C-alpha positions in Angstrom: 13.8 37.1 68.8 10.8 35.8 70.7 9.7 38.3 73.4 6.5 36.9 74.7 5.5 33.2 74.8 2.4 31.3 75.7 4.3 29.2 78.3 7.8 29.5 79.6 9.6 26.8 81.7 12.1 28.7 83.8 15.5 27.6 85.0 15.3 23.8 84.7 18.5 21.7 84.2 17.7 20.6 80.7 19.0 17.5 78.8 19.6 18.8 75.3 20.2 16.2 72.5 23.7 14.8 72.3 24.9 16.6 75.5 26.4 14.8 78.5 25.8 17.7 80.8 22.6 19.6 81.8 22.1 23.2 80.7 20.3 25.5 83.0 18.0 27.3 80.6 14.5 28.5 79.8 12.2 26.9 77.3 9.4 28.8 75.4 6.3 26.9 74.2 3.6 28.0 71.8 0.6 25.8 70.8 2.2 22.7 72.3 5.5 23.1 70.4 9.0 24.3 71.5 9.6 27.7 69.9 12.8 28.8 71.7 15.4 27.6 74.1 17.6 29.9 76.0 16.4 33.1 74.6 15.3 36.3 76.3 11.5 36.0 76.6 8.6 36.4 79.0 5.7 34.1 79.3 1.9 34.5 79.7 2.2 31.4 82.0 5.6 30.7 83.7 6.6 27.5 85.4 9.5 27.6 87.8 11.6 24.5 87.4 14.7 25.7 89.2 16.5 22.8 90.9 14.7 20.2 88.8 15.9 18.1 85.8 14.1 18.3 82.5 14.3 15.2 80.3 12.6 14.8 77.0 9.2 13.0 77.6 9.8 9.3 77.6 8.6 7.2 74.7 7.6 3.6 75.5 7.4 1.8 72.2 6.2 -1.5 73.6 3.0 -1.6 75.7 0.0 -3.9 75.9 -2.8 -1.8 77.1 -5.3 -4.5 76.2 -8.0 -2.2 75.0 -10.5 -3.3 73.7 -10.9 -6.9 74.9 -8.8 -7.7 77.9 -9.6 -4.7 80.0 -9.7 -6.7 83.2 -5.9 -6.6 83.0 -5.5 -3.0 81.7 -7.3 -0.4 79.7 -5.9 2.6 77.8 -7.0 5.1 80.4 -5.4 3.4 83.3 -2.3 2.4 81.3 -1.8 5.9 80.0 -2.2 7.3 83.5 0.5 5.0 84.7 2.6 6.1 81.8 2.2 9.8 82.6 3.1 9.1 86.3 6.5 7.8 85.1 7.3 10.7 82.7 6.2 8.8 79.6 4.4 11.1 77.1 4.1 8.8 74.1 3.4 5.1 73.9 3.1 2.6 71.0 0.6 -0.1 71.6 1.0 -3.7 70.4 -1.6 -5.2 68.1 -2.0 -8.7 69.5 -3.6 -8.2 73.0 -6.8 -6.5 71.7 -10.1 -8.1 70.6 -10.1 -7.9 67.7 -6.3 -7.7 67.0 -5.1 -4.8 64.9 -4.7 -6.7 61.6 -6.9 -4.8 59.2 -8.5 -1.4 58.7 -11.8 -2.2 60.4 -10.1 -3.5 63.5 -7.8 -0.5 63.7 -10.7 1.9 63.4 -12.6 0.1 66.1 -9.6 0.4 68.5 -8.8 4.0 67.6 -12.4 5.1 68.1 -12.2 3.7 71.7 -8.7 4.8 72.6 -8.9 8.3 71.3 -11.6 9.1 73.8 -9.6 8.0 76.9 -5.8 8.3 76.4 -3.9 10.7 78.6 -0.6 10.4 76.6 0.0 10.6 72.9 -0.1 7.1 71.3 0.6 5.1 68.2 -0.3 1.6 67.1 1.6 -1.3 65.6 -0.2 -3.4 63.1 0.0 -7.2 63.5 0.6 -10.1 61.1 -0.4 -13.5 62.4 -0.8 -17.0 60.9 -4.6 -16.7 60.5 -4.1 -13.9 58.0 -2.5 -16.3 55.5 -5.8 -17.9 54.9 -6.8 -14.8 53.0 -4.9 -11.9 51.5 -2.5 -10.8 54.2 -0.8 -8.3 51.9 -4.0 -6.4 51.4 -4.6 -6.3 55.1 -1.1 -4.9 55.6 -1.7 -2.3 53.0 -5.0 -1.3 54.5 -3.4 -0.1 57.8 0.1 0.9 56.6 -0.7 4.6 56.7 -1.9 4.4 60.3 0.7 2.1 62.0 4.3 2.6 62.9 5.4 -1.0 62.1 4.1 -4.6 62.0 4.5 -7.1 64.9 4.8 -10.9 64.4 5.8 -13.9 66.5 8.1 -16.9 65.9 6.5 -18.3 69.1 3.1 -17.2 70.3 1.0 -18.3 73.2 -2.1 -16.7 71.8 -4.5 -18.9 69.8 -6.0 -15.8 68.3 -2.7 -14.5 67.0 -0.7 -17.4 65.6 3.0 -17.5 65.1 4.6 -17.4 61.7 7.0 -19.9 60.1 10.2 -18.7 58.4 8.6 -18.6 54.9 5.6 -16.6 56.1 7.9 -14.2 57.9 10.0 -13.7 54.8 6.9 -12.8 52.8 5.9 -10.3 55.5 9.4 -8.7 55.4 9.2 -8.3 51.7 5.8 -6.6 51.9 6.8 -4.4 54.8 9.9 -3.3 52.8 7.6 -2.1 50.0 5.5 -0.2 52.6 8.7 1.2 54.2 7.8 0.0 57.7 9.8 -2.1 60.1 8.8 -5.6 61.2 9.0 -6.3 64.9 9.6 -9.9 66.1 9.1 -11.8 69.2 12.1 -14.1 68.7 12.1 -17.5 70.5 12.5 -20.7 68.6 9.3 -22.8 68.7 10.9 -26.1 68.0 13.3 -25.8 70.9 10.8 -24.3 73.3 8.0 -26.7 72.7 10.2 -29.7 73.2 12.0 -28.3 76.2 8.7 -27.3 77.8 7.4 -30.9 77.5 10.6 -32.2 79.1 11.0 -29.7 82.0 7.3 -29.5 82.8 7.5 -33.2 83.8 10.5 -32.4 86.1 9.1 -29.7 88.2 7.4 -26.3 88.6 10.1 -23.9 89.8 11.2 -20.7 88.0 14.4 -22.5 87.1 12.4 -25.2 85.3 10.6 -22.5 83.4 13.9 -20.8 82.5 15.4 -24.1 81.2 12.4 -24.4 78.9 13.3 -21.1 77.2 17.0 -20.5 77.7 19.4 -18.2 75.9 19.8 -20.7 72.9 16.1 -20.5 72.1 16.4 -16.7 71.6 19.7 -17.1 69.7 18.3 -19.7 67.3 15.3 -17.5 66.5 17.3 -14.3 66.0 19.9 -16.0 63.8 17.1 -17.0 61.4 15.4 -13.6 61.5 18.6 -11.8 60.8 19.3 -14.0 57.8 15.8 -13.4 56.4 16.1 -9.6 57.0 19.4 -9.5 55.2 18.1 -11.6 52.3 15.1 -9.3 51.8 16.9 -6.0 52.7 14.1 -5.3 55.2 13.9 -3.3 58.4 13.9 -5.8 61.3 13.4 -5.0 65.0 13.9 -7.6 67.7 11.7 -6.8 70.7 12.6 -7.4 74.4 16.1 -8.9 73.8 16.8 -10.9 77.0 20.3 -12.2 76.3 23.5 -10.5 75.6 24.4 -13.4 73.4 21.4 -12.6 71.2 22.2 -8.9 71.1 25.5 -9.6 69.5 23.7 -11.0 66.5 21.8 -7.8 65.9 24.4 -5.6 64.4 23.3 -4.3 61.0 22.2 -0.9 59.8 18.7 -2.1 59.0 18.3 -4.3 62.1 17.6 -2.9 65.6 16.7 -4.2 69.0 15.4 -3.2 72.4 15.8 -4.6 75.9 13.6 -4.0 79.0 14.3 -2.8 82.5 13.6 -6.3 84.0 16.4 -7.8 82.0 18.8 -5.1 83.1 17.7 -5.4 86.8 17.3 -9.1 87.5 18.9 -12.5 86.9 17.9 -16.2 87.4 18.6 -16.0 91.1 16.1 -13.2 91.4 13.6 -15.2 89.4 14.0 -18.1 91.8 13.5 -15.7 94.8 10.6 -13.6 93.4 8.8 -16.2 91.4 5.8 -15.4 89.2 5.8 -11.6 89.7 9.0 -11.8 87.6 7.6 -14.3 85.0 8.0 -12.8 81.5 8.6 -14.2 78.0 11.4 -14.5 77.2 12.3 -15.4 80.8 14.9 -13.7 82.9 18.4 -15.1 82.1 21.4 -16.4 84.0 23.8 -14.5 86.3 26.1 -12.0 84.6 23.7 -11.4 81.7 22.2 -8.1 83.0 25.7 -6.5 83.4 26.5 -7.5 79.8 23.2 -5.9 78.6 24.0 -2.7 80.4 27.4 -2.6 78.6 25.8 -3.2 75.3 23.2 -0.5 75.9 25.9 2.0 76.8 28.0 1.0 73.8 25.1 1.4 71.4 24.7 -2.3 70.5 21.2 -2.2 72.0 19.2 0.7 70.5 16.7 1.5 73.3 14.7 0.2 76.2 10.9 -0.5 76.3 8.8 -1.7 79.2 6.8 -4.5 77.5 4.1 -3.4 79.9 1.7 -6.4 80.1 -0.1 -6.5 83.5 -2.7 -9.1 84.6 -5.1 -9.8 87.4 -4.0 -11.1 90.7 -5.7 -14.4 90.0 -3.9 -14.8 86.7 -0.5 -14.3 88.3 -1.3 -16.8 91.1 -2.7 -20.0 89.6 -0.5 -22.3 91.7 2.0 -23.2 89.0 4.8 -21.4 87.2 3.6 -23.0 84.0 0.2 -21.5 84.1 0.8 -18.2 85.9 0.5 -15.3 83.5 3.6 -14.2 81.7 3.8 -10.4 81.8 4.4 -7.5 84.2 3.5 -3.8 84.5 6.3 -1.5 83.6 5.3 1.7 81.8 5.4 3.7 85.0 8.8 2.5 86.2 10.6 2.5 82.8 12.0 6.0 82.9 12.5 6.3 86.7 14.4 3.0 86.6 16.7 4.1 83.8 17.3 7.5 85.5 18.0 5.9 88.9 19.8 2.7 88.1 21.3 3.8 84.7 22.2 7.5 84.8 22.7 8.2 88.5 24.9 5.0 88.9 26.9 6.0 85.8 25.9 2.9 83.8 24.8 5.2 81.0 25.7 8.8 80.2 23.1 11.6 80.0 23.0 11.4 76.2 22.7 7.6 76.3 19.8 8.0 78.8 17.9 10.3 76.5 18.7 8.3 73.4 17.6 5.0 74.9 14.4 6.3 76.4 13.2 8.8 73.8 15.3 9.7 70.8 16.1 6.3 69.4 12.6 4.9 69.4 11.4 8.1 67.8 13.9 7.7 65.0 13.2 4.0 64.5 9.5 4.5 64.2 9.5 7.6 62.0 8.2 10.2 64.5 11.4 12.1 65.3 10.1 15.1 63.5 7.8 15.7 66.5 9.1 13.5 69.3 12.2 12.3 71.0 14.3 15.3 72.0 14.1 18.8 73.4 14.6 20.9 70.3 12.9 23.9 68.7 10.1 22.8 66.4 9.3 19.6 68.3 6.5 18.8 70.7 6.9 20.3 74.2 7.1 16.8 75.9 9.0 16.8 79.2 9.6 14.5 82.1 10.6 16.7 85.1 12.6 15.0 87.9 13.5 16.0 91.4 17.0 14.5 91.5 17.3 14.5 95.3 14.0 12.8 96.0 14.1 9.0 96.7 11.0 6.8 96.6 10.0 3.2 96.8 8.0 1.2 94.3 4.7 0.2 95.8 2.6 -1.8 93.4 -0.6 -1.0 95.2 -0.1 2.7 94.6 0.4 2.4 90.8 -2.2 4.0 88.5 -2.1 0.9 86.3 -4.5 -1.9 87.0 -1.4 -4.1 87.3 -0.4 -4.0 90.9 2.1 -7.0 91.0 5.6 -5.8 90.1 9.0 -7.4 90.5 10.3 -4.0 91.5 8.2 -4.0 94.6 10.0 -2.2 97.5 13.0 -1.1 95.3 14.2 2.4 96.1 14.8 4.7 93.2 16.8 7.9 93.2 15.0 10.8 91.5 11.3 11.2 91.3 9.1 12.3 88.4 7.3 15.4 89.8 5.7 16.7 86.6 4.9 15.3 83.2 4.2 17.8 80.4 2.7 16.6 77.1 2.6 19.1 74.2 3.0 22.0 76.7 0.2 20.8 79.0 0.8 19.5 82.5 -0.8 16.1 82.6 0.7 14.7 85.8 1.8 16.3 89.1 3.3 14.1 91.9 1.2 16.0 94.5 -2.1 16.1 92.6 -1.9 13.1 90.3 -3.4 13.2 86.8 -4.4 16.7 86.0 -5.8 16.5 82.5 -8.9 15.0 81.0 -9.3 11.6 79.3 -8.9 11.8 75.5 -6.4 14.6 75.5 -3.7 12.3 74.1 -3.5 12.3 70.3 -3.0 9.6 67.7 0.4 9.6 66.1 1.2 8.4 62.5 4.4 8.3 60.7 4.8 11.5 58.7 5.0 10.7 55.0 
């Protein structure tokens, strides 16, 4: 039995895996790893967490930190600081909003050299597969980064000229290659034929949020997902649908090799809110019609949706306010509000149980992306990653106070129950609600899938 530990967290109400009640217990940490839970031990350093709730550190597996390249919107330091302030200890960054995109070994190395010097939280990368890669040997490029990425991201509909969308045949070829590499393929699923035609039609009619919604309604997502699911089944590949916005779509993603995520903004808002809030709530896919969010909550609690991710994609104030819904930037900040939103509006309002909360914000993404040997739950042998909440504190979302560069949030003014007061990453306190960020840039480490 352990008698003396490097760090002991005392008396917190701990969310252990699979449990729907908190256990008031002590946690011993050595060299950044949990070495005992509930034993009789002393600590060289002791942290009193009595009266506080201890969740596994959140994992946000869908962020756009834009570094290098689009750093006027966000960089990895500011993005990771925002993550830490919201109890997120691990992020997985998307490949497409970097210059250059993470599509080959040279590009990945360039990004990693920069990010490793500044990140506050632990981080992984997704690789990307875009239309431009088919002019050369896309399979060789995928192989060159397979050891360093946690999956590959592609689009059926892309608004980025530098990261072109794939047609169905190209996507089938990517699925086959990814299967050989034993990695999942992530998909932005909107049907380009429907959206392009509908956009031409509705853009002539007006410039309201409702016009924008009608250019990319539920059926656009359904058509894309139906095709993707058939291709994944044909190739026996691992498919993951990112940011599912429609409950109709989620019903199509029910296969042991196919997973999906939704985002807090789809759980929180509907088309009436989009009409009221406008461009601060403009995302792709857009917010859907009334009743959809309630259905998504039911599917999340029922296990039909695997986890939640922020799709953190902030922009400058000018980019969000061009004067037209059609040209205003699509994307919002969210990494700092992901876990607090799920705790407040999911757990405390009984939309999800405690075990569903921890699965959807940590355990499930860790399992899907092959890092559950280290991340995702509070267990002996895993990294000592914790989000510590004061359950009685209430607070309001103020975009201007965010540590992200993105200050425009649709959650502006919303009151949340429960506040992150400490974030601990591999045993180190990295955020304190009274002091802010309390670690140095570059202390986050790069995470690969363990072979």
